[in-house]
N, C-alpha and C positions, 0 to 999 in steps of 0.2 A: 504494500500500500504506500508506505513512505510519505514524504511531505510534498508530493507533486511538484518536484523541481524547484524548491525554494533555495535561496542562497543561504549561507551559513547564518548570517545575521537574522534573516527572516525565520529560519528554522528555530533559532533560539527564542524568538518572540512568539512563535506559533503556539496555539493552544494544544497542549498534549492530550491526545485522546487514546485511551486504551480500549481495545475491542476484543470480542471473543474470536477464537480461531475460525476461519471460514467466513469471516465477516462479509466478504464480497457476495456470498449467496443470500444474504438477508435483504429484505425489502428496504431496510434503512440505508443500505449502502449507496444506491443511486442518489438518494436525498443528500447524503453526506458529500458525495462527489460534486453535486450541484452547488452545495453550500461552500465547498472548498474553493470555488471560483472567487468568492468575495471574502471569505474568512480564512485566514491562514491557520492550517491545522497540521499537526504531525501525528499521523495515525499509526499505532503500533498494535499488532496482535499479541495477546497474552493469554495463557491458559487460565489466569485468574485476574481479570481486570480490576476486581474489587480491591485486591491487595495493593495493586498499583495506585489506586485512588486513596486508600487508607494511609499508604506510606508517603503520599504527596508526590509520587513519581508522575502521576497524571492528574489533570484537572477535571477531566470528564471521562466517563466510561460507558461503553455499551455492553450490557450484560444479559445473560439468560439465567434466570434463577427460580428456585422454588421456595416457598415459605415467605417469611417476612424479612425485610431489610432493617438494619438499625435505624433509629429515629433521626440520627444526625445526617441523614442523606435526603436530598431532594430527588424525587423520582418522576421521570417523564415516561409514562407507559407507551409502548409502541406495539402492543399485540401480544400474542401467545405463540407457543410452539409445542408440538406434541412428540412424544417418544415413539419411534417406529423401529421395527426390526428389519435389518437387511439380511436376506437369506439367499444362499446359493440357489440358482434356478433348478438344479437337479435334486435339491432337498424337497421331499414331499410337502413339508410345511409351507413352501413357497406357493402352493396351490390354494392356500386358505385365504379367504377374504379379509379375515382379521385373526389375531392371535392373542391369547392371554399370556402373561409372563410365565405362568406355570407350564404352558405348552412347550416352553423353551428350556425347561430345567435340565433336560438330559443332553442339551447341545454343548458343543465346544464353543466357548466365547472368545471373540477378539475384542480386547478392551483398550481404552486409553491407559497411560501409565497410572499405577495405583495411587500416586500422590496427586493426580489431577482431580480437581474438585468435581468434575463431571463423572469421572470413574467412580468416585466415592458415592455420588448420587445414585448411579446405576446399581451399585452394590446394595445400597440401602433399600432401593425400590424392590430389588429381587428378594432381599431378606424379608421385607414386609409381605411379599407374595409367598414366603415359606421355603425359600431355598437359597443356598450359597452358589453363586455362579462359578463355573469352572473355567478360568481364563487360561487359554493355551498360548496367548500372545498379547503383549502390551506394546502399543504403538504411540507415537507422538501426535499423529493427526488422524482425524476421522476419515479423511480421504484414503489414507493408507489402509485403514481397516476395511473400507468398502472394496478396495482393490483386492484385498486378500479374500474377501467373501467371494469375489468373482473367480478366484482360483480354487474355490471349494474348501477353504481351510477352516471354516467355521461361520458362526453368525455374529452379528454385532447389533447393539442397541445404541441408537444415537438420536438426537433431536433432529426432526425432519428438515428444518431450515438450515441446519449447519452443513448440509451436503447439497451440492447442486442437483438440478433436476435430471441432467443427462446421465443416466446410469448405463453401465455395461449391460448387454443383453443377458449376461450370466448371473445378474443380480436382480432380486425382486424385493421391492419395498412393501412391507405388510404393516398396517396399522395395529397398534396395541390397544386392547380393551381390558378393563375400563381404561379410559384415557389417562395417561400420565402427562401432565402439562407443566410447562415452565413459562414464566413471564419474561417478556423482552422489554428492556427499558434503557433509557439513558439516565445516568445518575451522576450527581455531583455532591460534594460535601456542603452542608449548610453553614457550619459555623466558621467558615474561613472567608477571607476577603477575596472577592472575585474581581479580576482586572476588567476594565471596560470591554476588552476584546473577548474575554470569556463570557461576559454578560450578554454581549451582542449575539454570540454564537448560540447561547442557551435560548435566548428569545427567538432566534431564527428557527431553531429546532422545534420549539413549542408551536410556532406558527405553522410549521410544515406538518406536524403530526396531530395537532388538535383541530384540524379542519373537520 
């Protein structure tokens, strides 16, 4: 993503935005790209944008989350995302219109690195469904996991919007029921001073998404 060809000085002044991996696949991405024409931004993908925000490394974050956020964050909601299973086409489960998590319990799972907050989320969701998922591979990126599903190496659970729509023909996306949903949002810290530049960008985002 980067800073869209800014000079060093401009990059230093740019609003630092931490975003979830695969950000380009989200509906918010084209809006950000448009806003980047007039607002200088430095966009960085991070497995845990919230940590970037809490540590002051970023001034704004785009996150996918379940549950509640701490009160000292201002939240601009931009929709929701659902957990889906990516299954090898030759696996009989790929013929199902929908799957419960329990349907997957005997499968070999491809997961993100176990310290990744999303991997922890998936483990918790499976544990709540009554099983420990058996991970045979841990990867850095969702895209890598989907490529490995295409090779028939296992199944993976990912949020639908984190992966682009053009799937390999050897991969089938199947919805999970009951739905497991995360919220998508831009967030910033409340109790810090925001520069005029950050404030302008936040207002522009609000106008774009609160239509």
